[in-house]
C-alpha positions in Angstrom: 118.5 82.4 143.8 118.3 86.0 142.6 116.4 86.3 139.2 116.6 89.5 137.1 114.7 89.9 133.8 116.1 92.6 131.6 117.6 93.2 128.1 121.2 92.3 127.6 123.8 95.1 127.6 126.3 95.9 124.8 129.1 94.4 126.8 127.1 91.2 127.2 126.6 90.6 123.5 129.0 87.6 123.3 127.4 86.0 126.3 124.0 86.5 124.6 125.3 84.8 121.4 126.7 81.9 123.4 123.3 80.7 124.7 121.5 80.0 121.4 124.7 78.5 120.0 124.7 75.9 122.8 121.0 75.4 122.8 120.6 74.9 119.1 123.7 72.7 118.7 125.8 75.3 116.8 128.4 75.8 119.5 132.0 75.5 118.1 134.0 77.1 120.9 134.5 80.5 122.4 136.7 81.6 119.4 133.7 81.2 117.1 131.6 83.3 119.4 134.1 86.1 119.6 134.5 86.0 115.8 130.8 86.7 115.2 129.9 90.2 114.2 126.4 91.7 114.5 124.2 89.3 116.3 121.0 90.7 114.7 119.0 91.2 117.9 119.5 94.7 119.3 119.5 95.0 123.1 116.2 96.8 123.1 114.7 93.9 121.2 115.8 91.4 123.8 114.8 90.1 127.3 117.0 87.8 129.3 116.9 86.0 132.5 120.0 86.5 134.7 120.3 84.0 137.6 122.6 85.3 140.3 124.1 87.6 137.8 124.7 84.9 135.2 123.0 84.9 131.8 120.6 81.9 131.8 117.9 82.5 129.2 117.8 84.5 126.0 114.8 85.9 124.2 114.4 88.3 121.3 111.8 89.7 119.0 112.2 91.4 115.7 109.7 94.2 114.8 108.2 92.6 111.7 105.4 93.6 109.3 103.3 90.6 108.1 100.4 90.3 105.7 97.2 89.2 107.4 94.6 88.4 104.8 96.2 91.0 102.6 96.6 93.8 105.2 99.8 95.0 106.8 100.1 94.0 110.5 102.9 94.7 113.0 104.1 91.5 114.5 106.8 90.6 117.1 108.9 88.0 115.5 110.1 86.0 118.5 113.5 84.3 118.1 116.7 83.1 119.9 114.7 81.6 122.7 116.8 79.3 124.8 118.0 78.4 128.3 121.4 76.9 129.1 121.0 73.3 130.3 122.1 74.0 133.9 119.4 76.6 134.4 116.4 74.8 132.9 113.0 73.8 134.6 113.0 76.9 136.8 110.4 79.0 135.0 112.7 81.5 133.5 111.0 81.6 130.0 107.6 82.0 131.6 108.8 85.0 133.6 110.3 86.5 130.4 107.1 86.0 128.4 104.9 87.5 131.2 107.2 90.5 131.3 107.3 90.9 127.5 103.5 90.5 127.0 102.8 93.1 129.7 105.3 95.5 128.3 103.9 95.2 124.8 100.4 95.7 126.0 101.1 98.7 128.2 103.4 100.4 125.6 101.1 99.6 122.7 103.8 97.7 120.8 103.1 94.8 118.4 99.7 93.2 119.5 100.6 89.8 117.9 103.7 87.6 118.4 104.8 84.9 116.0 107.6 82.4 116.0 109.0 79.3 114.3 109.5 76.7 117.0 111.9 73.8 117.2 109.3 72.2 119.5 105.7 73.5 119.2 104.8 72.0 122.6 107.0 74.5 124.4 105.1 77.5 123.3 101.5 76.2 123.5 101.9 76.4 127.2 102.0 80.2 126.9 99.0 80.8 124.7 100.6 80.2 121.3 99.0 77.9 118.7 100.0 76.6 115.3 98.8 79.1 112.8 100.1 77.7 109.5 101.1 74.4 107.9 104.2 73.9 105.7 104.5 71.3 103.0 107.7 69.7 101.8 108.1 68.1 98.4 110.8 65.6 97.4 110.4 64.6 93.8 112.5 63.0 91.1 112.5 65.6 88.3 111.7 62.8 85.8 108.3 62.5 87.5 107.4 66.1 87.1 104.5 65.8 84.6 101.2 67.6 84.4 97.6 66.7 84.1 96.5 66.9 80.5 94.2 69.8 81.0 96.7 72.1 82.7 97.6 74.9 80.3 101.1 75.0 79.0 103.5 77.9 79.9 104.1 80.1 76.9 106.8 82.3 78.4 110.6 82.1 78.5 113.3 81.9 81.2 116.5 83.8 81.6 119.1 84.0 84.2 118.7 86.7 86.9 121.7 88.9 87.5 123.1 90.1 90.9 121.8 93.7 90.4 118.2 92.6 89.8 117.3 92.3 93.5 114.9 95.3 93.1 113.1 93.4 90.4 112.7 90.3 92.6 111.5 92.4 95.4 108.9 94.0 93.2 107.6 90.6 92.0 107.6 89.4 95.6 105.5 92.4 96.8 103.0 91.8 94.0 102.8 88.1 94.9 102.4 88.6 98.6 100.1 91.7 98.6 96.8 89.6 98.8 98.3 86.8 100.8 98.4 85.8 104.4 101.4 85.4 106.7 104.1 86.6 104.4 106.7 89.0 105.7 107.9 92.4 104.4 111.4 91.0 103.8 114.4 92.7 105.3 117.7 92.7 103.3 119.2 90.0 105.5 116.4 87.6 104.5 117.0 88.2 100.8 120.7 87.9 101.3 120.7 84.7 103.4 117.6 82.8 102.8 116.7 83.6 99.2 120.1 84.2 97.6 122.0 81.8 99.9 124.9 84.0 100.6 124.9 83.0 104.3 124.2 79.5 105.9 120.6 79.3 107.1 119.4 77.0 109.9 116.7 74.7 108.7 118.0 74.0 105.2 119.7 70.6 104.7 123.3 70.9 104.0 125.4 73.9 102.8 124.2 74.3 99.2 126.0 77.6 98.6 124.7 80.7 96.8 121.5 80.5 94.8 121.0 80.7 91.1 118.0 82.8 90.1 115.9 82.3 87.0 113.4 84.9 85.9 110.3 83.9 84.0 108.9 86.4 81.4 105.7 86.6 79.4 105.8 89.0 76.4 109.0 90.4 77.9 107.4 91.2 81.2 108.7 89.4 84.4 106.0 87.3 85.9 107.9 85.0 88.3 111.2 83.7 89.6 112.7 80.7 91.3 115.9 80.8 93.4 117.6 77.4 93.8 121.0 75.7 94.4 122.2 72.3 93.3 124.6 70.0 95.2 126.1 66.6 94.5 125.1 64.1 97.1 125.4 60.5 95.9 125.3 58.2 92.9 124.4 54.5 92.6 127.0 52.0 93.7 128.4 51.7 90.2 128.8 55.5 90.1 126.3 55.8 87.3 123.1 57.9 87.2 122.1 61.2 88.6 123.3 62.2 92.1 122.4 65.9 92.5 119.8 67.4 94.8 118.3 70.7 93.8 117.1 72.9 96.7 114.4 75.4 95.8 114.8 78.2 98.2 112.2 80.6 97.0 109.7 81.0 94.2 107.1 83.5 93.1 104.4 83.2 90.4 102.2 86.1 89.4 100.4 84.3 86.6 99.1 80.7 86.7 101.4 79.7 83.8 104.4 81.0 85.8 103.7 78.3 88.4 103.8 75.5 85.9 106.8 77.1 84.3 108.7 76.9 87.6 108.2 73.1 87.7 109.1 72.8 84.0 112.4 74.6 84.8 113.5 72.4 87.6 112.5 69.3 85.5 115.4 70.1 83.2 118.0 69.1 85.9 118.9 65.8 84.3 121.8 65.2 86.8 119.4 65.5 89.8 117.6 62.6 91.5 115.6 64.8 93.8 114.1 68.3 93.8 113.7 69.5 97.3 111.0 72.2 97.9 111.1 72.5 101.7 108.5 75.2 102.3 105.3 75.4 100.4 101.9 76.5 101.7 99.1 74.0 102.2 97.2 75.6 99.3 100.1 75.3 96.9 98.9 74.1 93.5 101.3 71.3 92.9 99.1 68.4 94.1 96.3 69.6 91.9 98.2 69.9 88.6 100.6 67.0 88.7 99.9 63.9 86.7 100.9 61.7 89.6 100.8 63.8 92.7 102.0 61.1 95.1 105.4 61.4 93.4 105.7 64.7 95.2 106.2 62.7 98.4 104.6 65.6 100.2 105.0 65.8 104.0 103.2 68.3 106.2 104.4 69.9 109.5 103.4 72.6 111.9 105.1 75.8 110.9 104.3 79.4 112.2 103.0 79.7 115.7 101.1 82.8 116.8 100.0 84.5 120.0 97.5 87.4 120.5 98.9 89.9 123.1 96.3 92.6 122.8 93.0 91.3 121.4 91.4 94.8 121.1 94.1 95.9 118.7 94.9 92.6 117.0 91.6 91.6 115.6 90.8 94.8 113.6 94.2 94.5 111.7 92.9 92.0 109.1 90.0 92.2 106.6 87.1 89.9 107.2 85.4 87.8 104.6 81.8 88.8 105.4 79.9 91.4 107.4 78.7 90.2 110.8 78.9 90.4 114.6 80.1 87.8 117.1 80.2 88.0 120.9 82.8 85.8 122.4 84.1 85.0 125.9 87.9 84.8 125.9 90.1 83.0 128.3 93.8 84.1 128.7 95.8 83.1 131.7 99.0 85.0 130.9 97.4 88.2 129.5 94.5 89.0 131.9 93.6 92.1 130.1 92.4 89.9 127.3 90.2 87.7 129.5 86.8 89.3 129.0 83.7 89.3 126.8 84.2 90.9 123.5 82.1 91.9 120.5 83.7 91.7 117.0 81.8 93.7 114.3 83.1 93.4 110.8 81.7 95.6 108.0 82.6 97.2 104.7 84.6 99.9 106.5 86.7 97.4 108.6 86.3 95.8 111.9 86.0 96.9 115.5 86.4 95.1 118.8 85.0 96.3 122.1 84.1 94.9 125.5 80.5 94.0 126.0 78.0 92.7 128.5 76.0 90.8 125.9 75.6 87.0 126.2 78.6 85.1 124.7 77.8 83.1 121.6 81.3 81.6 121.5 83.7 80.7 124.3 87.3 79.9 123.6 90.9 80.2 124.7 93.3 82.8 123.3 95.2 80.0 121.6 92.1 79.0 119.6 91.4 82.7 118.7 94.8 83.2 117.1 94.0 80.3 114.8 90.8 82.0 113.7 92.7 85.3 113.2 95.2 83.7 110.8 92.7 81.5 109.1 94.3 78.3 110.1 90.9 77.1 111.5 87.3 78.1 111.2 84.9 78.7 114.1 82.9 75.6 113.2 86.1 73.5 113.1 87.3 74.9 116.4 83.9 73.9 118.0 84.0 70.5 116.3 87.4 69.6 117.7 86.8 71.0 121.2 88.9 74.2 121.2 85.7 76.4 121.4 82.2 76.1 122.6 79.2 77.7 120.8 75.7 78.6 122.0 73.0 76.3 120.6 71.8 79.0 118.2 75.2 80.2 117.1 75.4 81.2 113.4 78.5 79.2 112.7 78.1 79.4 108.9 78.2 83.2 109.1 81.2 83.2 111.4 83.0 80.8 109.1 82.4 83.3 106.3 83.6 86.2 108.4 86.9 84.5 109.4 87.7 83.1 106.0 91.0 84.2 104.4 91.7 84.5 100.7 94.8 82.3 101.1 96.0 79.8 103.6 98.3 81.3 106.3 101.9 80.7 105.4 105.4 82.3 106.0 108.3 80.9 103.9 110.9 82.8 105.8 112.8 81.9 109.0 113.4 84.5 111.7 
């Protein structure tokens, strides 16, 4: 077997498209593949495994910008990872990742990789770890009621118009500026995932284009919700509500705007379920609802992250307290990370440097990325066995250092 790892070439674009179509269950024949236009992943953003000259495994990474505790961070958004069934269990993906990690380190490309996995277990073998949790709500709109002490929303709603995308983008930027894990959205995300003009994997059913409602207080826009309704079923006697309302995106820049979003979807009298498929773990809904169990909230692993270059990755985010921690890092696939490091966080930012000082904390790179995103604290990592601390380790200080203002979360697919 001759194995070649390289980007696909322009003349191989259709072969590149065919692999994820088969792997993710979207294959509908060669005519469909030929009819596809721009595949989204440029050749220079790809790496593929060719076995005896045949395309076996695809891999791509968008150059993304993500908020890390309010700061902008360059992140490689890994996507279209898949191997054709007759080439599996041969280590092709590991070879691709080793090649990609080394290239990004040597060429000083994005020092962090992130992805949304169909199966998280696949990627945890390569130093990734779950870095955020997503919450899904399914609630009957008649059960949307608020605790008595939650202030009422005093603003008004109006329908958004197709030419108001710049307004939505402005509200989104304000909303995400202090947050953690949100992307600087490309037009394709707005067009497909928010406005629903293209089918998006991961959303149940084809709901069609979104309606957008804009919430205003004193004539100033303070939030929006993008949603679509679809008829699913009625009771056996064809009576009662049978719609589902899919909330695709929402932004609230005042606390009353958040309540107003729920008040708006409560008005769908023909719906028996409001689906909000992607909310962060610190979303306010369970804390303001009169009967929070009616949300039928379910939790799942969401964003996975991987540190490629620890020296450049850790200073990208602000830290919650000043302090210093010396840690011993294990990293099988990125040996340049496997060393003893000192992280110093102060009012002017953070620095990371190699050191000979005694390690206070010992951990794997997969645990470190959870600390970086704020998915776990150092004391929690020690408690559940993903890190070891020296007997006199100042865990309370480290917890304060690694704290993030908001829970890590990314509502967008890539």
